[in-house]
C-alpha positions as CSV (number, residue, x, y, z in Angstrom):
1,M,-6.3,-19.1,-22.9
2,D,-7.8,-21.5,-20.3
3,T,-4.9,-23.8,-19.6
4,F,-2.7,-23.8,-16.5
5,S,0.5,-22.8,-18.4
6,L,1.7,-19.2,-18.2
7,A,3.9,-19.6,-21.3
8,G,3.6,-16.7,-23.6
9,L,1.9,-14.3,-21.1
10,S,3.3,-10.9,-20.4
11,P,4.1,-9.9,-16.8
12,L,0.9,-7.9,-16.7
13,Q,-1.2,-10.8,-18.0
14,C,0.4,-13.1,-15.4
15,R,-0.5,-10.7,-12.6
16,K,-4.1,-10.5,-13.9
17,R,-4.3,-14.3,-14.2
18,S,-3.0,-14.7,-10.7
19,A,-5.6,-12.1,-9.4
20,I,-8.4,-13.9,-11.3
21,L,-7.4,-17.2,-9.7
22,D,-7.2,-15.6,-6.3
23,G,-10.6,-14.1,-6.8
24,A,-12.0,-17.5,-8.0
25,R,-10.6,-19.2,-4.9
26,T,-12.5,-16.7,-2.7
27,V,-15.8,-16.9,-4.7
28,F,-15.9,-20.6,-5.4
29,L,-15.0,-21.6,-1.8
30,R,-17.4,-19.1,-0.4
31,D,-20.4,-19.7,-2.7
32,G,-19.8,-23.1,-4.3
33,F,-19.6,-23.7,-8.0
34,G,-23.3,-23.5,-8.7
35,F,-23.8,-20.1,-7.1
36,A,-20.5,-18.5,-8.1
37,T,-20.7,-16.1,-11.1
38,M,-18.0,-14.6,-13.3
39,D,-19.2,-11.2,-12.2
40,D,-18.4,-12.1,-8.6
41,V,-15.0,-13.4,-9.6
42,A,-14.2,-10.3,-11.6
43,A,-15.2,-8.1,-8.6
44,A,-13.1,-10.2,-6.2
45,A,-10.1,-10.1,-8.6
46,G,-10.4,-6.3,-9.3
47,V,-10.6,-6.8,-13.1
48,G,-13.4,-6.5,-15.7
49,K,-15.5,-9.5,-16.6
50,Q,-14.1,-9.5,-20.1
51,T,-10.6,-9.9,-18.7
52,V,-11.7,-13.0,-16.9
53,Y,-13.2,-14.4,-20.1
54,R,-10.0,-13.6,-22.0
55,H,-8.1,-15.9,-19.6
56,F,-10.8,-18.5,-19.0
57,K,-13.5,-19.1,-21.6
58,S,-16.1,-20.3,-19.1
59,K,-16.9,-20.7,-15.4
60,E,-16.1,-24.4,-15.8
61,A,-12.7,-23.7,-17.3
62,L,-11.9,-21.2,-14.5
63,F,-12.8,-23.9,-11.9
64,V,-10.6,-26.4,-13.6
65,G,-7.8,-23.8,-13.6
66,L,-8.3,-23.2,-9.9
67,V,-8.2,-26.9,-9.1
68,S,-5.0,-27.3,-11.2
69,V,-3.3,-24.4,-9.3
70,M,-4.3,-25.6,-5.8
71,C,-3.2,-29.2,-6.6
72,A,0.1,-27.8,-8.0
73,Q,0.6,-25.9,-4.7
74,V,0.2,-29.1,-2.7
75,G,2.5,-31.0,-5.1
76,A,5.2,-28.3,-4.7
77,L,5.0,-28.7,-0.9
78,L,5.4,-32.5,-1.2
79,A,8.3,-32.2,-3.7
80,S,10.0,-29.7,-1.3
81,A,9.6,-32.0,1.6
82,Q,11.0,-35.0,-0.3
83,S,14.0,-33.0,-1.6
84,E,14.9,-31.9,1.9
85,Q,15.1,-35.4,3.3
86,S,18.8,-36.3,3.6
87,D,18.4,-39.4,5.8
88,G,17.2,-41.5,2.9
89,A,15.4,-43.9,5.2
90,P,12.0,-44.8,3.7
91,E,10.4,-44.6,7.2
92,V,11.6,-41.1,7.6
93,E,10.6,-39.9,4.2
94,L,7.2,-41.6,4.3
95,R,6.4,-40.0,7.7
96,E,7.4,-36.6,6.5
97,L,5.3,-37.1,3.3
98,G,2.4,-38.1,5.5
99,W,2.5,-35.0,7.6
100,V,2.9,-32.7,4.6
101,L,-0.1,-34.4,3.0
102,A,-2.3,-34.3,6.1
103,R,-1.5,-30.7,6.9
104,S,-2.0,-29.6,3.3
105,L,-5.4,-31.2,2.9
106,I,-7.0,-30.1,6.2
107,T,-6.7,-26.4,5.6
108,P,-10.1,-24.7,5.2
109,D,-9.3,-24.0,1.5
110,S,-8.4,-27.6,0.7
111,L,-11.4,-29.0,2.5
112,G,-13.7,-26.4,0.7
113,L,-12.2,-27.3,-2.6
114,Y,-12.6,-31.0,-2.0
115,R,-16.3,-30.5,-1.1
116,A,-16.8,-28.4,-4.2
117,I,-15.2,-31.0,-6.5
118,V,-17.3,-33.9,-5.0
119,A,-20.4,-31.8,-5.4
120,E,-19.7,-31.2,-9.1
121,A,-17.9,-34.3,-10.2
122,A,-20.9,-36.3,-11.4
123,R,-22.1,-33.3,-13.6
124,F,-18.7,-32.2,-14.6
125,P,-16.5,-35.4,-15.1
126,E,-13.5,-33.4,-16.4
127,L,-13.2,-31.8,-13.0
128,G,-12.8,-35.1,-11.3
129,E,-10.2,-36.2,-13.8
130,V,-8.2,-33.0,-13.3
131,F,-8.3,-33.5,-9.6
132,Y,-7.2,-37.1,-9.8
133,E,-4.4,-36.5,-12.3
134,N,-3.0,-33.5,-10.6
135,G,-3.8,-34.4,-7.0
136,A,-4.3,-38.0,-5.9
137,K,-2.1,-39.5,-8.7
138,V,0.8,-37.1,-7.9
139,V,0.7,-37.9,-4.2
140,R,0.7,-41.6,-4.9
141,A,3.7,-41.2,-7.2
142,F,5.7,-39.5,-4.5
143,A,5.0,-42.4,-2.1
144,A,5.6,-45.0,-4.7
145,K,9.0,-43.5,-5.5
146,I,10.0,-44.0,-1.9
147,L,8.6,-47.5,-1.7
148,R,10.4,-48.6,-4.9
149,R,13.6,-48.7,-2.8
150,R,12.1,-51.6,-0.9
151,F,9.6,-53.2,-3.3
152,D,9.1,-53.9,-7.0
153,E,7.2,-51.3,-9.1
154,S,3.7,-52.9,-8.9
155,T,3.9,-53.6,-5.1
156,A,5.2,-50.0,-4.5
157,A,2.2,-48.6,-6.5
158,M,-0.3,-50.7,-4.6
159,R,1.2,-49.8,-1.2
160,S,1.4,-46.1,-2.1
161,A,-2.4,-46.1,-2.6
162,T,-2.9,-47.8,0.7
163,F,-0.5,-45.4,2.4
164,V,-2.4,-42.3,1.2
165,Q,-5.7,-43.7,2.3
166,L,-4.4,-44.6,5.7
167,V,-2.7,-41.2,6.2
168,L,-6.0,-39.4,5.6
169,G,-8.2,-42.0,7.3
170,D,-11.4,-41.1,9.2
171,A,-10.0,-37.8,10.4
172,H,-10.0,-36.3,6.9
173,L,-13.5,-37.7,6.2
174,E,-14.9,-36.2,9.5
175,L,-13.3,-32.8,8.7
176,T,-14.7,-32.8,5.2
177,L,-18.2,-33.5,6.6
178,G,-17.8,-30.6,9.0
179,Y,-17.2,-32.5,12.2
180,T,-15.0,-31.1,14.9
181,V,-12.0,-33.4,15.4
182,P,-10.6,-33.2,18.9
183,D,-6.8,-33.6,19.1
184,V,-6.5,-33.5,15.4
185,D,-2.7,-33.7,15.4
186,A,-2.8,-36.8,17.7
187,R,-5.4,-38.4,15.3
188,F,-3.2,-37.9,12.3
189,A,-0.1,-39.0,14.2
190,M,-1.8,-42.4,14.8
191,Q,-3.0,-42.6,11.2
192,I,0.5,-41.8,9.8
193,D,2.1,-44.3,12.1
194,E,-0.3,-46.9,10.8
195,A,0.2,-45.8,7.2
196,V,4.0,-46.0,7.4
197,G,3.9,-49.4,9.1
198,A,1.4,-50.9,6.6
199,A,3.4,-49.5,3.6
200,L,6.7,-51.1,4.8
201,R,5.4,-54.3,6.3
């Protein structure tokens, strides 16, 4: 039972799975994948180690589950932001998408998860694939959907990738590397302005 789906789980099993993932978030982001143990996760979740293994067959499967959940949370925020836009103007929707993306990905948990994924991706290729399919690819799809109102499908796809890169820009890289970014909102405002302009130019 190491997939993201909750189908077929009882309410008690769902609560335990949620507690395990919360515990995994605490342990993996605190200790990194290499130093985290299933014992630590079980302790943080308040369940027995065998309960953890009933839901996730290995530490790797648990980490993949955590990545999937955290990506899904960002995806839900992006979907909510897009559904709340009533103006319909691509400029407005792209700007809102940019801000939701930036604010979601610069939280301490998101930065910690990204560092952990980069650290493990070469040794654990499945992890990078899960992150790409459930994270970067989803974000680009949201941007491309907006851009298809102005451009053909291939152009919208290309510009959506550029849009995401420009939104994050150097500010996200600096934060990932542990730099202090002064006036972080102003930095992202400039990057988002540039991203929207480039996407619609």
